[in-house]
Structures are given as structure tokens and as C-alpha cells.
N, C-alpha and C positions, 0 to 999 in steps of 0.2 A: 308886519313889514309894510313899506310904502307901496301904494297901489301901482306906482310907475315901475316897480321891480317885478310885477307879476307878469307871467307869460300871457300873451294875447290868446283868445280862443282859436285863432288861426294857427298859432304855434302849437297849441295843444292838439288840434286835429292833425297837424303835420306829423306830430310825434306818433299819434295813433296809427296813421297810415304807414309811417316808416316801420313801426313794430308789427304791422299786419294785424292790428286789433280790429275785430269786426263787430264787437258788441260793447256798449258802454252803459253805465248807469249814472245819471246826474242826480245829485242829492236834491236839487230843486229844478226849476225850469228856466234857467238863465237864458235870456233872449239872445244875447250875443253868441252864446255857445250853440244854441239851437240853429242859428243862422249859419254859423261856421260849419256845422255838420251837414248842411244841405248838400245834396248830390255827392256825398262821400260814400254812400252805400252802407255806412256803419249803422247797425241796429241800436236804437237808443231806448233806454228806460228813463223816463222823467219822474220826478217826485213832487208830491205836495208836502212842503215842510210842515213840521209840527205846529209852528206858530200860525199857520193858515188853516189848520184843521177845524177849529171850532166854527169859524165862519162858514166853511164849505159844508160841514156836517149839519148845520142848522138851516141852510138855505139852498134849495134846489137852484134858484136863480144865480146865487153866488158860484155854485159848482159849474153851472152852464157857462157863466162868464169866464171862469178859469179855463175850462176846456176850449172855449172859442179863442182865447188869447194865447194859450200855451200849447195847444195841440192842433186845432183846425188851421190856425194861421201858418203852421209850419209843414204840414203834410200836403202832398206826398214827398216834397223835396227832401225833407228830413225824415228819415225812416224810423219813426217812433213806433215801438212794438209793445210797450207796457207802461203802466203808471203805478208807482209805489205810493200809496196814500199814507203819509206819516212814516215815522221810524221808531220802532220799539214803543209804540204808544201805550201799551198796557203797563209797562214798567217805567217808562220815562215821563209819560204825561197821563197818569191814570184818570185825571178829571175829565179827559177827553174820550175815555173809553166808551161811554154810553152812546156817543155819536159817531164812533169810528165806522160802523157798518153803514150808517146813513150816509156818511161822506162817500164811501165806496159806491153805494148804490146811486147816489146823485151823479157822481162822476161817470158811472157806467151808463146811466140814462142819457146823459149829454152825448156820449159816444154813439149810442143807439140813434139818437136824433140826427147825428151827422154821418150815419152809415159807416162808422169806424169800429163798431164793437166786435166785428169778426177779426179785425186786424190787431187791435190793441187790447191787451189783457189788463185787468185791474186787480191789485193785491196790496198787502201791507207787510213789511218786515217785522219779525218778532225776535226778541231776545230768547236764547235757549233756556233762560231761567224760568220761563213760564211753564216748562216741563218739570214735573216733580217726580222723584224716584226714577231718575233716568237710567239706572242700571239695577237689575237687568232690564234691557229695553222693553221686553214683553210686558213688564209691569208698569211702564211709564204712563202717566196721565197728566193732563194740563191742570194747573192750579184751578180747583173747582170754583174759586171766587169769580173766575172769568167765564164760567159757563154761559151766563146770559149774553155775553159778547161772542164767545168762541163758537157756539152752535150756529147762530145765524150767519156768522162770518164764513164758516165752512160750508154752509148751505149756499151762500153766495158764490164762493169759489167753485163749488161743484156745478152749480147751475150755469155758470158762465164759462166753464172749461178753463179756469185759471189755475194758479199753483200757489202752494203754501210757501211763503218766504221766511227763511230762518237764518239768523246770524249765529255762527258756530265758532267759538274761540277756545280750542283745547288748551291754549296757553293759560287762560284764566281758570279753567277747570283744574289744570295741573297745579297752579299756584295756590288754589283754595282747598286742595285735597288733603293738606297736612301729610304729605308723602304717601297717601293711599294710592295715588296714580303714579306709576313709574314714568320717568321722563321719556324712555323709549316708546312707551305706549301712547304718549301724547304726540310724538314726532313721526309716527309711522315707521319707526325703525323695526327691523325684523325681530320677532320674539320667538323663543323656543316654545314648542307646543304646550309645555307645562306652565308657561307664563301667560298664555292667552286667557282672556276672560270668556267664560262660557255662560250663556243664558240657560239656566237649568230648565226653564219651561219649554224652550224651543230647541235646545242643544246647539244653537248657533254659536260659532266661535268668533270673538271680536279681538282684533289685533291692534286697534287704535281707537282713540276717543272720538274722532270725527265720525266714523261709521256708527258708533254706539249712539251718539246724539241724534244723528239723522234718522236711524231706525227707531229711536225712542219717540221721535215726532210722528213717525208713521203709526206706531202702536198707540200713541196718545190719540191720534185722530180716529183710529179704529175703535178705541174705547168709546168714542162718541158716535160710532156707527158710520164713519166716513172712511172709505177704503180706496177711493179712486182719485184722490187729489194728490198730484205729484209735489215733491219738495224740491225747491232750489235754494241754495245757500247764498244769501245776499252779502255776507261779509265773512271773511276768514283770513287769518294770517298769523305772524309771529314777530315780536319786536327783536331788533338786532342789537339793542344796547339797553342796559338797566343799571340801577344803583346797587349798593351792597345788599339790599333786601331782595333783589331780583337777579341772582347770579346766572340764571338760565336764559336770560334775555341776551343772546349772543349772536354774532354774525353766523357762526356755524349752525346754530340751532334754527335760526330764521331761514337760512339757505336749505337746510335739511327738510324743514316742515313744508315750505312752499314748493320745493322741487318734488318732494314725494307726493304732495297733494295734487299738483298739476299732472304728474305722471299717471296717477290713478285715474284722474278724470279723462285724460286723453286716451288711456288704454281701455276705457269702458269697464273698469274694475267693478264699480257698483258697491253695494253694501251686502252684508250677509243676508239681509231680508230680501234685497232686490239685486242679486248678483248680475253683472253684465249690463246694468242700467246706469249710465254715467250720471253723477250728481252735478249738474251745472252749478258753477261756483264763481263768485266775485272775489278777487283778491284785494285785500286791504294792505298796502296802499302804494301809490307811485312814489311820492316824495316824503322824506322826513319833514317834521314840522317843528323846527328849532324854536320858534317863538311861542309855541303852545304851552299854556300853563299846565302844571301837574308834574307827575313823576318823569324821570328820564326815559323810561320805557315808552310812555305815551307819546314822546316826541320822535320815536325811532321805529316806526312800523314800515317805513318806505324802502323801496329798492334803490332810490337815488338820494344823494345828499343835496344840500341847498345850492351847490355849484353845478349840479347835473351829472356828477360822477357816481357810478354805481357803488352802492354799499357792498353788494356782492352780485355775482352773475349766476343766474339759474342755469344749471346744466341738467339735461334730461337724457341720460344714456338710453339709447333705444328709441327715443322719441324726438330727437333733434334738439336744437337749441330754441330758446324762447325769444330772446331779444334779437332784433334784426342785425344789430352790430356786434352781437356776441360771437367771439371766436374762442377756440380752446387755448389761446395764449394769454388770456387777460385776467385770470385769477391765480393766486398762489396760496400755498398752505405754509404757515410759519408758526413759530412758538408764540403762545399767547403771552402778552405783556404781564409780568409779575408772576408767571408760573413757577412753581416750586422746582428748584434746580435738580433735586433728586428724582422727581417725577419726570422731568425733561430728560435726564440721563437714561432713565429706564426706558422711556419711549424711543430715544435715539438708539439704544442698544437693540430694542425690538425691531425697529425699522431696518437697521443694518444687518440684523440676524434673521429671525423668522420672517420678517417682512420682505426679505430678499431684495433690498435696495442696494444698488451698486454704490458703495460709499468710498470708492477708491480716491475720489477727488478730495476727500477730507484728510488723506494721509499727509504727513509732513513733507513739505516741498511741492505738494500738488496745488492746483489752482484755487481750491476752496478751503485750504488749511487755515489761512489767516482770515479773520481773527480766530485765534485758538481758544474758543470758549464754547460751552455747551449750548448756548442760545444760537450762535451762528451755525454750529454744526447741525443742531436740530432743525433749523430753518431749511437747510439744504436737504437733509434726509426726509423731512416731512413732505416737502414740496415734490421731491422726486417720487415718493410713494404715491402722493395725491395724483400726479400726472400719469404715473404708471397704471393707476386704477381708473383712468379716464375721468377723473374728477367726480366720480360718482358720489352721491350724497352719503355722508357718514365716513368718508375716507380721509377727512381732515378732522379727526377727533382726538385720537391718541390719549384716551382717558381724560379728556377735558383740558389738555395743555396746549392744544393747537387751535388755530383759527384761520379762516379764509380772509385774504386781503386782495385788493386790486393794485397795491403798490408792489412793483417788481423789486424783489430783494437782491437781485444780482448786483455785484460790486466788482470793480476791476476786471480781472480775467475770470472771475467766478460767475459763470452764466447759468442761471437756474433753468430747469426744464420749461419749455414753452416761451422763454423770454425772447428769443431771437435777437438778444443783445440790447433790448430796450430797457432803460432804467426809469422811464417816466410812469406816472400814474395814468391809467386809462380813463378817458372821459368820453361820454357819449357824444356823438356829433351834433345832437340836438340838445344844447345846454339850456335848459329852462330854469326860470327863477324858482326860489324856494316856495313851498306851499305853506299856508297858515290857515288853520281852521279849528273849529270846535270838534270834539271827538264824536265819532259815530256811536260811541258807547254811552254818551250822555245825551243831553238835549242840544241838538245843533241849531245854530242861528247865524244869520248874516253871511253865510258863505255858500259857495257852489262847489259841489263835489262830483267827481267822476270815479266810479268804481270799476273794478276789473272783473271780468267774467271769463272763466274757461268753459268752452262749450265744445263737446266732442264732435258735433255735427260739422262745425266749421273749423275745427282744430285751431281755435283762436284763444288768445289770452288777453284779458283786459285788466287794467290797473285802475286803482282809485286815485284821482288827482284832485287837489283842492286849491282854490285861489279866491282871494277876496272879491266881493262884489264892489 
């Protein structure tokens, strides 16, 4: 997209403040963004991009210059609390692996020289694929090829009181499992006890992929005799749209995954290995990336579309809402486009029967009878059930024939629950331009990114936002 269409750093910071976001992660050290964040109180993690890693890892002076320019010049006005050195270096840029720890040490030494080492932690994000045999978690270990890097890296994290950064994507684990991983297990949906995965060595019960991967990283570190390095998840999310080969990249699944993940963090759920200890997590991402090459799903990880309208609105029953402008009136549950009519009819019958939806408005002569077809009637019944259940995650599913939308399906005198008579599409009051970036899953370049972090201490949510340099 044209640079003139991109939101300014001040617009981005205004959005962060509006949404009460108190922590962000920048994928690089964009100077304008760091200046805009000054005096905002927002805690910031900045990053050394992979393309700068070789220079910093081979020269203490280069590292010191980077810290002087990108850290010292901005603190204390900008509240920088961490530096992520590279991104998934072991898998995305393996030729730089031998100098990764040197780069981290050089950066840390420069912080020590500036008396900032007690305030700013240094680490590096890893892809979860560096963990082999991740289930059962108790048998997990890091790819032994990386031991010459991983052992000194963990020693560095331990000695500096830093944390292990891990990117966790249950969506990809699910897609690559050849149906071995149930969709509900990937989405945090409730499982009957006999469907839970049990680690035979520890007898710990796992109800979702996310917990299993996080605990696998703890066991993998323990295998190398490191037991006191905490894990934070630096990327996680679910795409809201995909092509025919990715049928589970849907709005409903994206909403379910992110809502359930956020609820778990804010409720201090923890993992089976560390119950009650929240796993601080960055959410990927704020905006869809329409111009990004690759599959449809790669363009659709955002909470907002290119016009600033929400793809879906996160609702956290018992935990409040996430978006500052979020209300209970602005999402609706309707029949999924192209859904099988027989399945729709069965879901409609269930909603108006066992689901205890008041479907009297669908009777002939009543306000929602017309148009008299299964799609229109299912829209009303589905949405009524969805709002009756307080829009809790998973209540707009109906065996896969329903989806969440921000477009009010009300028509004429047929007013849907929560509509208040409005027929327009909800848009956020801060309408920012579309983002465009390389993926965090590959080698990023030429772009600045802001990630989202849920942190239970501050009860805050952060989103990843990308814009061209």
C-alpha cells in the first residue's frame, strides 16, 4: 500500500491508549514510533530485526551503537522494558545461530554500561518447532542440533533474570496433525474427561494445544537442567479466513480461540505444570494484511479489516470486554454463507426446540416471517440464541453452519437481538489504514510491527500492528 495511506505513529499510540493497552512489542526500533510512545506510560519491547543480527553479533561496538541510538536516546520518556534479539533465528535464519548469544550478550553489556540492565531484559523469540516430541510434554526436548546455542542461551537468560520467548500457534499444529489433533482441543473448547490428553509420566491432563506446547518448553528446558526460566508467548492467534484447503480458518474459530486464550490469561489459569501462573501472551495481530503475498489465511489474522472495521469483537464473559468501544450490541450470529440447507434446518429446529429460543417472530404474519426461507429464519434463531447465551465463545457454532458478523442482519420490522434498530456495520471510532507486512512466521524485513500482549498484572491486551517504514 502507499505510504501516505499508513496510520501515523501518533494515530497508533492513540489507538493503544483508547483500547487501554499497556504493553506493546515493536518488531524493530522504529524511531518515530518510539518518539510517539514517549510519556504514554505504555511498556515497550523493541526488537533487533534479523537483517541486523549478523552485524550486532559480530561487533560489540555495533551493538553499543544500536543501544545508544534505539534505547538510551529514548529512555526514560519511552518506557522500554525488553529487547527481543531477532525472531525465530534458529529456524528462520540458521546461519546467524552461532552469533545469536553473542548478539544478546553484546546488547546486554551495552545496557549494563548505561545502567539500564536492571530495567530492560534481553531475550529472543523461538518457533515452537525447535521443540521435538512435544507430547507428552514431559518427554519434550529441544532439537539437539541447537544444543551449542541453546545451552549458553539459557545460561544467559538465567543469569540475567530474563525469560524464554516462544511463539505458539495451535492453528498450525492442528493443520499439520492430519486429524490427530481435534479442533476443539486446538480452540480451548471444553472436552469431556475421556477426550483429554494425559501425560502418562506426570498424569497431568491437557485440554488444549497451547498449554501442552508451553509445558513442553518448560520440560525441554528442564532436560537441559534449567528449571527457573519463565516462558512468555510472543505470538499466538488464529486466522479468520482461509481458502478451500483451510476450512477451519473462520471468524467463529478465530473469535473462539482468542477469546478463550485471553480469558485464561486474565483469570490466571496457568498450565497443568504451573497452575495459577498466567502465561503472558502477545496476540497476533491487529489488522488484516490484504496486500501480503501467500495464502488467504496469511492475510487474515487481524481483528480489524483494512477500513478499521472489526472482523469480530472479542467477548469475555466474566472478564469484561476487551475493546474500549466494544458493546454487547455489535456482533451477530448468522448462517454461514453456502451452508448445507439440511444442516441449517436441523440447527434451526434445535435452536427453536432444545435450544429454547423464542421463535414466535418466525411464525406466519409475524415480524420476521419474511423472507420465508431457512437462511433468514436460521439467522434470527441463531442470533437470538447467541445473545441469550451472552455471546459466549462457542455459542455461534451450530455444527459449523453459523458464523459471527458485525453486520446487523435486521430488516424492516424484524429487529434482531441487540440491534437497537440499527442496520449499519459497526466501525471503530479510530479508523486506521490497512497494515502491510512480511509475516512473523517467515523472515521479516522492511516493516515495523507492534504485537499484542495480555498481562494479568495489568489486565491489559495488546495487539500486533504493522505499517511500512
